[in-house]
MARLUM-480772 format. One record per residue: residue in three letters; x, y, z of N, C-alpha, C in turn. Coordinates in steps of 0.1 Angstrom, whole numbers, plus 5000, padded with zeros to 4 digits. Example, Ala and Ser with C-alpha at 12.3 -4.5 7.8 and 13.67 -1.06 7.14 Angstrom:
2
ALA513249435078512349555078513249675078 SER512849785071513749895071512950005079 
END
This chain:
474
UNK110109435632108909505629108009525641 UNK107109615641106209635652105109535652 UNK104609505664103509405665102209465659 UNK101309385655100009425649099209505660 UNK098609605656097709685664096309695658 UNK095309655666094009655661093309785664 UNK092809865654092109985657090809965664 UNK090510025676089309995683088110065677 UNK088210155667087010215662086110115656 UNK084810135657083810045651083810055636 UNK083709945629083609955614082510035609 UNK081510045617080310125613080610275611 UNK081810315617082110455615082510495601 UNK082810395593083210435579082210375569 UNK081010345573080010295564079510415555 UNK079210385542078710485533077310465530 UNK076710575525075310575521075210665508 UNK074710605497074510685485073010695482 UNK072610815480071210835477070810785463 UNK069510765460069210705447069610785435 UNK069810915436070210995425071710975422 UNK072410905430073810875427074810965434 UNK074211065442075111155450075411085463 UNK076611105468077011055481076411135492 UNK075811065502075211135513075411055526 UNK076111115536076311055549076711165558 UNK075911195569076111325576077511355581 UNK078311245585079611275591080711275582 UNK080611235569081711225560081511275546 UNK080311335544080011395530080811525529 UNK081611535519082511645518082411715504 UNK082511845505082511925493083811995490 UNK084911935494086211985492087211885487 UNK088311925482089411825478090711895479 UNK091711815479093111865479093511865465 UNK094211975461094212005446095111935437 UNK095611815441096311725432095311665422 UNK095511675409094611615400095211485394 UNK096511485392097311375388098611375395 UNK099011255401100211245409101411245400 UNK101311245387102511235378102111305365 UNK103011385360102711445346103011585345 UNK103011635333103411775330102711825318 UNK102611955316102112025304100611995303 UNK099812015313098311975312097612065302 UNK096712005295095712075286094412015288 UNK093412105290092012055292091112145283 UNK090112075277089112145268087712105273 UNK086912205276085512175280084712195267 UNK084012085264083312085251081812105254 UNK081012125243079612155245078812025248 UNK079511905247078811785251078811755266 UNK079411855274079411835288080611765293 UNK081511725285082711655289083911735289 UNK084911705297086211765297087111665290 UNK087911715280088911635273090311685277 UNK091111595282092311625289093511555282 UNK094611625281095811555277097011615284 UNK098211545283099411595289100611525282 UNK101811565285102911505280103111365285 UNK103011265275103311125279104611075273 UNK105111145263106411115257106411035245 UNK105510935244105510855232104310855224 UNK103210925228102010935221101211055226 UNK100011065221099011155227097911075233 UNK097711095246096611025253095511125256 UNK094311095254093111175257092311115268 UNK092111185278091211145289089811215287 UNK088711145291087411205289086611185302 UNK086111295308085411295321084411405322 UNK083311375329082411485331082811565343 UNK083811525351084311595363085811605361 UNK086311725363087711745361088511695373 UNK088011695385088711645396088911495396 UNK088211425388088411275387089011235374 UNK089611325367090211305354091211185354 UNK091911175365093011075365092410935363 UNK091210915367090510775366089610765354 UNK089710865345088810865334089210765323 UNK088310725314088610645302089610725293 UNK090410655286091410715277091310665263 UNK091910745254092110705240093510735237 UNK094310645232095710665228095710685213 UNK096410795209096510835195098010815192 UNK098410725183099810705180100310825171 UNK101410875174102010985166103310955160 UNK103910835162105210805157106310865166 UNK107510845163108710885171108911035170 UNK109411095179109911065193109711195201 UNK109811175215109711295224108511375221 UNK107411315223106111395221105811485233 UNK105811615230105711705241104411795240 UNK103911825251102811925253101711925242 UNK101011815241099911815231098811905236 UNK098011955226096812025229095711975220 UNK094511985225093311935217092412055215 UNK092112095203091212205200090112165191 UNK089012235192087812205184087612335175 UNK087812315162087812435153086912395141 UNK086012475138085112465126084612325124 UNK084112265135083412135135084312015134 UNK085612035137086511915137087511935149 UNK088111825153089011815164090511825158 UNK091311895165092711895161093711875173 UNK094711795171095711775181097011845176 UNK097511935184098811995180099811945190 UNK101011905185102011845194103411865188 UNK104411855196105811865192106411725192 UNK107211695182108011575182109311595175 UNK110211495177111511505169111811365165 UNK113011345159113511215154114411145164 UNK114411185176115411145186116411245190 UNK116511355182117411465185116611585187 UNK116711645200115911755204116011875194 UNK117211895187117412005178116411995166 UNK115811885164114811865153113411865158 UNK113111915169111711935174111012025165 UNK109811985160108912065152107512035156 UNK106512125152105112105155104412025144 UNK103411945149102611865140101211875144 UNK100311835135098911845137098111725131 UNK097111675139096211565134094811615135 UNK093911555127092511595125091611475128 UNK090511505134089411405136088111475134 UNK087311425125086011485123084811425131 UNK085111325139084111265148083611365158 UNK082411355163081911445173082611425186 UNK083211305188083911275201085311245197 UNK086311315203087711295199088311155204 UNK087511095213088010955217087410855208 UNK086710895198086110795188086610845174 UNK086310765164086610805150088110785147 UNK088510845136089910825131090610955131 UNK091910945137092811065136093611055124 UNK093611165116094411165103095611265105 UNK096711225101097911305102097911415091 UNK097911535096097911645086099311705084 UNK100311645091101711675088102211785097 UNK103411835093104011945100103312075098 UNK103312155109102812295108103912385111 UNK104312465101105512545103105412675095 UNK106212775100106312895092107512875082 UNK107712975073108812955063110212925068 UNK110512975081111812955086112012805090 UNK110912735094111012595098112012575109 UNK112112665119113112645130112512565141 UNK113312525151112912445163111712515169 UNK110612425172109412485177108712375186 UNK108112425197107312345206106112425211 UNK105212355219104212425226103312505218 UNK102912455207101912535198100512535204 UNK099912655202098512665206097812755195 UNK096512755195095712825185094912935192 UNK094913055186094113165190093013185179 UNK091813185184090613215175090013345179 UNK090113455171089613585174089213655161 UNK088113735161087713815150087613735137 UNK087213605138087013525127088313475120 UNK089413495127090713465122091413355131 UNK092313285125093113185133094513225133 UNK095113205145096613235147097213125154 UNK098413095150099212995157100313065165 UNK100413025178101413085187102212965193 UNK103612985193104412875198105712935204 UNK106512845209107812875214108912815205 UNK109912905202110812855192112212925193 UNK113212875186114512925185114513035174 UNK115313135177115613235166116413175155 UNK117413095159118313035149118312885150 UNK119512825149119612685150120312635163 UNK120512725172121212695184120312735196 UNK120312655207119412675218120012775227 UNK119812905224120213015232119013075240 UNK117913085233116713145239115513095232 UNK114513055240113213025235112313155235 UNK111913195223111013315222109613265218 UNK108713355220107313335216107013395202 UNK106413325193106113365179104613345176 UNK104113435167102813425162102813425147 UNK101813355141101713365126100213345123 UNK099813385112098413375108098213235102 UNK097013185103096713045097095613065087 UNK095712995075094712995065093612885068 UNK094012785076093212675081093812615093 UNK093212525100093812475112095112395111 UNK095512365099096812295098097812365089 UNK097512495085098412565076098712705081 UNK100012745082100412875085100612945071 UNK100113065070100213135057100813275058 UNK101613295069102313425070103713395076 UNK104613495076105813485083105613485098 UNK106513425106106413435120106813575125 UNK106213615136106513745142106813715157 UNK107913765161108313755176107513845184 UNK106813795194106013885203106613885217 UNK107513795221108113805234109413715234 UNK110413765242111613685244112013715258 UNK112813625264113213645278114113765280 UNK113713855288114413975291114614015305 UNK113613985313113614025327114413925336 UNK114913965347115813885355115113745359 UNK113813745361113113615365112913525352 UNK113213585340113213505328114613455324 UNK115613515329117013495324117913445335 UNK117313385346118113345357118613195356 UNK118313135344118913005341119113005326 UNK120012925321120312915307120012765302 UNK119512755290119112865281117912935286 UNK117713065281116613145285115313085279 UNK114213095287113013035283111813125284 UNK111013135273109613175272108913055265 UNK107912995271107312875264105912855270 UNK105212755265103912715270102812825269 UNK102712895258101713005257100312945257 UNK099513015265098012985266097213115265 UNK096113105259095313225256094013225264 UNK093613335270092313365277091913505272 UNK090713505266090213635261089113685270 UNK089113805275088113855283088014005282 UNK086814055280086614205279087414275269 UNK087614205257088414265247089914255248 UNK090314185259091814175261092214035259 UNK093214015250093813885248094913865258 UNK094713775268095713745278096513625273 UNK097813645270098713535266099613505278 UNK099213405286100013365298100913255294 UNK102213275297103313185293104113145304 UNK104913045302105912995312107313045310 UNK108013085321109313145320110213085329 UNK111513105327112613055335112812905332 UNK113712835339114012695336112912605341 UNK112412525332111312435336111812325346 UNK113112315347113812215355114112275369 UNK113712395372114012465384112812505392 UNK113112545405112012595413111512735408 UNK112312795400112012935395111012935384 UNK110612825378109612825368108412895372 UNK107812975363106713055367105913105355 UNK104813175357104013225346104113375345 UNK104213415332104213565329103013595320 UNK102913725317101713765310102113875299 UNK101613855287101613955277100213975272 UNK099814095269098414125265098414205252 UNK097214195245096914275233095414295233 UNK095014395225093614425224093114345212 UNK091914285213091414205202091214275189 UNK091214415189091014495177092414535171 UNK093514495177094814535173095314445162 UNK096414485155097014405145097914305153 UNK097514175154098214085162099514035156 UNK099814075144101114045137102014155138 UNK101714265146102514375149103114355163 UNK104414335165104914315178104514435188 UNK104314555183104014665191102614655198 UNK101814565192100414545198100514465211 UNK101614405214101714315226102614385237 UNK102014375249102714435261103014335271 UNK104314325275104714225285104714285299 UNK104214215309104314255323105714235328 UNK106114315337107514315342107714215353 UNK106614155359106714065370105913945367 UNK106313825372105513705370104113715377 UNK103113645372101813655378101413525385 UNK102313425385102113305393103413235395 UNK103813215407105213165410105213075422 UNK106313015425106412925437105812995449 UNK105112915457104512965469103512865475 UNK103012885487102112795493102712655496 UNK104012645496104612515498104812435485 UNK104612495473104712435460105812505452 UNK106412435443107512485436107412475420 UNK107812575413107912575399106612555392 UNK105512635395104312615388104412675374 UNK103812605365103912645351103212555341 UNK103412585328102712515317101312465320 UNK100412555318099012545323098012545312 UNK096812535316095612565307094512625315 UNK093612685309092412745315091212675311 UNK090212665321088912605317087912665326 UNK086612635323085512685331084712555336 UNK083912575346083012475350081612485343 UNK080812385342079712385334078712495335 UNK078512545348077612655349078212795345 UNK079512795342080112915337080413015348 UNK080212985361080413075371081813075377 UNK082612975373084012965379085012945368 UNK086213005369087312985361088412915369 UNK089012815362090012725369091312725360 UNK092412715367093712695360094212555364 UNK094612485354095212355356096712365352 UNK097612325361099012355359099812245366 UNK101112235362102012145369102912215378 UNK103412135388104412185397105412075399 UNK106612105404107512005409106911925420 UNK107311805422106711725433107311765446 UNK108411825446109111875458110211965454 UNK110712045463111712145460112912075454 UNK113312125442114512065435114211935427 UNK112911915425112511785418112811785403 UNK113111905398113411915384112211885375 UNK112311785366111211755357110411645362 UNK110511615375109611515382108411595387 UNK107311595380106211685382104811625384 UNK103911695389102511655391101611765386 UNK100311725385099311825380098311865391 UNK098111995391097212055402096212145395 UNK095212185402094212285397093612365408 UNK093212495405092612575415091812685408 UNK090912745415090012845409090812985409 UNK090513065399091113205399090013305395 UNK090313425397089413545395090113635385 UNK089413755383089913845373090113985379 UNK091214055374091414195378090414285370 UNK090314405375089414505368089814525354 UNK091114505351091514535337091414415328 UNK090614315333090314185325091614095323 UNK092514105332093714015333093413915344 UNK094013795343093713695353094413725366 UNK093713705377094313715391094513575396 UNK095713515394095913375397096313355412 UNK096713455419097113445433098413365434 UNK098413275444099513185446099013035446 UNK099912945443099512805444098812765457 UNK097812695456097012655468097812565477 UNK097812595490098512515499098112365498 UNK099112275496098812135493098112065505 UNK098212125517097712055529096412125534 UNK095812215526094612275529093612245518 UNK092412185522091512155511090812275506 UNK090412265493089712375486088412325482 UNK087412425480086012375476086112305463 UNK085212205461085012145449084512245439 UNK084712225426084212315416082712315416 UNK082112425412080612445412080112335403 UNK079012265407078312165399078812025402 UNK079912005409080311875413079711835426 UNK079111715426078411675438079411635449 UNK078911625461079811585472080311445471 UNK081311415478082011285479082111235493 UNK082211105495082411055508083811045511 UNK084211095523085611085527085710985539 UNK086610885538086810785548088210805553 UNK088410845566089710865571090410735573 UNK091610725570092310595570092510535584 UNK092610625594092710575608091410505613 UNK090310515605089110455609089010305605 UNK090010255598089910125593090210015603 UNK090209895599090609775607092009735602 UNK092909725612094309705608094709555611 UNK095709515603096209375604097709375602 UNK098409275606099909265605100509375612 UNK101509445606102309545613101609685612 UNK100509695604099909825601099209885614 UNK099210015615098510075626098310225622 UNK097510295630097210435628098310515636 UNK098710625630099710715637099510855634 UNK100110945641099911085638100511135625 UNK099811235619100211285606100211435607 UNK101411505606101411655607100611715596 UNK100611655584099911715572098711635568 UNK098311545577097111465574095811545576 UNK094711505569093511575570092911575584 UNK093011465591092511465605093611445615 UNK094811475611095911465620096411325623 UNK095811225615096211085616096311025603 UNK096910905602097110835589097210685592 UNK097110605582097410465583098810435577 UNK099610375585101010355581101510215586 UNK102810195584103510075587102809955581 UNK102409975568101809855560103009795554 UNK103909735562105209705558105609555556 UNK104709465560105009325559103909265550 UNK104209135545103209075536101809055542 UNK101709045555100409025561099809155566 UNK100409275563099909405567098809455558 UNK097809515564096709575557095909665565 UNK095109755559094009825565092809805557 UNK091709775563090409735556089309815561 UNK088309845552087209925554085909865550 UNK084809885557083509845552082809955545 UNK082309925534081610035525080309985521 UNK079210055524077910015521077310105510 UNK076810055499076210135489074910075485 UNK073910155482072510095478072410045464 UNK073410075456073310045442074609985436 UNK074509875429075709815424076209905412 UNK077509905410078009985398079510025400 UNK079910105391081310145391081510275399 UNK082510285407082810395415084310435414 UNK084510565417085910615416086410625431 UNK087610565433088310575446089410665444 UNK089510765453090610865452091310865466 UNK092510815467093210795479094310905481 UNK094410975492095511065495096610975501 UNK097610965493098710865496100110935496 UNK101010865503102410915503103310795502 UNK104510825496105510725494106910795496 UNK107610745506109010795508110010685508 UNK109710585500110610465499112010505495 UNK113010455501114410485498114610445483 UNK115410535476115710505462114810585453 UNK113710645457112910735449112010665439 UNK111810535440111010465431109510465435 UNK108710435425107210425427107010305437 UNK105910305444105410195452104010175448 UNK103410065454102010045452101409965464 UNK100109985467099409905475098709795467 UNK098409685473097509585466096109615471 UNK095309665461093909705464092909595461 UNK092209545471091209435469089809485473 UNK088909455464087509485467086709355468 UNK086009335480085209215482086009085480 UNK087209085486088108975486088508925472 UNK088309015462088708985448090208985446 UNK090608955434092008955431092609095432 UNK093609115441094109255443094709305430 UNK094609445428095209515417096109625423 UNK097209655416098109765422097509905422 UNK097709975432097310115434098610195435 UNK099010255424100310315424100410445432 UNK101710465438101910585446103210645442 UNK103210765437104410835433105310865445 UNK106610855443107510875454107911025454 UNK107511095465107911235467108111265482 UNK108211165490108511185504107311155513 UNK107611115526106611105536106011235539 UNK104711235542103911355545103811455533 UNK104311415522104111495510103011425501 UNK101811455504100711375500100411395485 UNK100011285478099611285464098211225463 UNK098011175451096611115448096810985440 UNK096210885445096210755438094710725435 UNK094410685423093010665419092810525413 UNK091510485414091110355408089610355405 UNK089210285395087810265393087510125398 UNK086510115407086209985413084709955412 UNK084409825412083009775411082609745425 UNK081509805429080909775442079509705440 UNK079209625450077909555450076909635458 UNK075609615455074609675463074709615477 UNK074709705488074909655501076309675506 UNK076709575514078009585521079209545512 UNK080309615512081509585504082709605514 UNK083809525511085009545518086109605508 UNK086809705513088009755506089209745514 UNK090209675509091409645516092709705509 UNK093509775516094809815511095909735518 UNK096709655511097709575517099009595511 UNK100009545517101409565513101709515498 UNK102209605490102709575477104109605475 UNK104509655464105909695461106209825469 UNK107409835475107809955482106909975494 UNK106810095498106010135510105110255507 UNK104010255515103110365513102310395525 UNK101710505526100810545537099510605531 UNK098410605539097210665534096710765545 UNK096310875540095610975548094110955549 UNK093510945537092110915536091810865522 UNK090610815519090210805505088810845504 UNK088510905492087110945488086510845479 UNK085210835479084410745470083310835463 UNK083210815450082210885442081810805431 UNK080510805427080010725416080810765403 UNK081110675395081910695383081010775372 UNK081810835363081110895352080310795344 UNK079210835339078310745331078810745316 UNK080010705314080610695301081310555300 UNK081610515287082210395285083610385290 UNK084010265295085310245299086210195289 UNK085710165277086510105266087610195262 UNK088710135258089910215253090110175238 UNK090510275231090810255217092210295214 UNK092710245203094110285199094110295184 UNK094710405179094810415164095910315160 
END
C-alpha cells in the first residue's frame, strides 16, 4: 500500500457558513448547480408535485411500494419514506395519483410468474399519502384481463382513462399500448383499445418487441403520450411519442398519431434512457423530466435515476433534447436555494488515502486510496445553527466483482454509519446521500474505509427539509 500523504491545504478552506434563513452562503463554494443523478440505484421513476408544496416520489422496489416525500426533488434520495405493503410478487413501476380528493397507487404485480402480471390499485383518503391508511381496491382490468403493466391515468375533459402496456394474447410476443375509459379511479368500464404497437425499426430491434411506460403531458390542447420502446435491458431503450387532440375521441385509434423517430435516446455519455415521468417546479416556470438510464454501457437492468429540464416545440410537443452529460453540472431547478460544495481534495488525509487527479472530477481532483482500515479523509464544517442537514457526495466504486461498497461516515467522532456506493466503475460518478445532525459551530465529517472501495469527488451540504423523519409501514 502507498504511504500516508497529508494534504497541505488549510482546513479553513472547507469551512461552511449558513445564513440565518437556512440558505447556504460562502463566497468560494456556494453553488447553484448539480450533477443530474437523483438516485444512484433504481428504475421506473414517478414523481407527483402536490398542492401542499411537496414532491411525492416512487420507483420500482420489487417487493412493495415506497413513497418518498421532499420539498426539493434533487434531494429526494435522502427524503423520509413510507412503505406500503402490496403482497407478492414482482411489484413494478408504481405510480401515485391524486384524483377527486383521494390518493391512488397503481402498480403491477404477479404471483411469482411473470405471465400473470396484472395491474392493481390502492386508495388513501388522507391529505398526505405518507399518512393514513392505504386500502386495497383490487385488480384494475379490462374484460380481456390479459397481461398488463405500467398503468397510468389520464384526466381530461372531466373524464378518466387508463393507459397501460399489455399483451395482445397470452404469449409475450409484443407489448402494445392500450387505453380504456374509467367510471372511477379503480374501475375500467369499456373495452380496451390498442393505440400503439412496436412497428418502427428502433422499436423492433430486440425481442420481444416493446412499447411500455406510457406517461401523459397535456399542453395547448395536445395530449402527449410519451412511452418507452425497444428492450429495457439494452442500450437501445428510448422514448417515443404519440399524440392526440384533447377534443378527439380517445377511444378511436385513428385519433392517435405516432412519431416515426424516438424523441429521447442514448447520448451525452448515457445509455438506455427511458421509463420517465414529468413534473414542474413550484414557480411553474420550468418543466423537468425524471428518467432512468443504464449505469454504464451494457448494464442491462442495472439502472439509476436522473433528471433534467426540458422545453416545448411550437406544436406543443416536448423538446427533450439528449441526456445531460453526466460530467457537466446543470443549473439547480428554479426555487431551490444554493448548496455548499466541498471538494474532496481539500480534506485532511490519513492512512493510505490521498488526493489524486480525476479526469471526470468537478475540479480535476478527487480523494482516493481510502484502502486500509486506518485510511480516511476528514473535513471541518462550521454551521451557525444545530439541526439536520443533507449530505450529497459524488462518489465512485469500481471494486472488482461488481458489488456495492460503502464508506464509514462519522460526524463529530460519533458512531460511523455506512454511506453506500453503487458499483459502476471508477470515474463513473454517482450519488451517495445521508441525513446528518450537525451542531452549531464547528463539526467534523470523516469518510473512512468500509466494505469494498470508493472514491469521492466532492460533497454538498444543504439544510434538510422541514418535515418529519418518521417512517410508517402498513
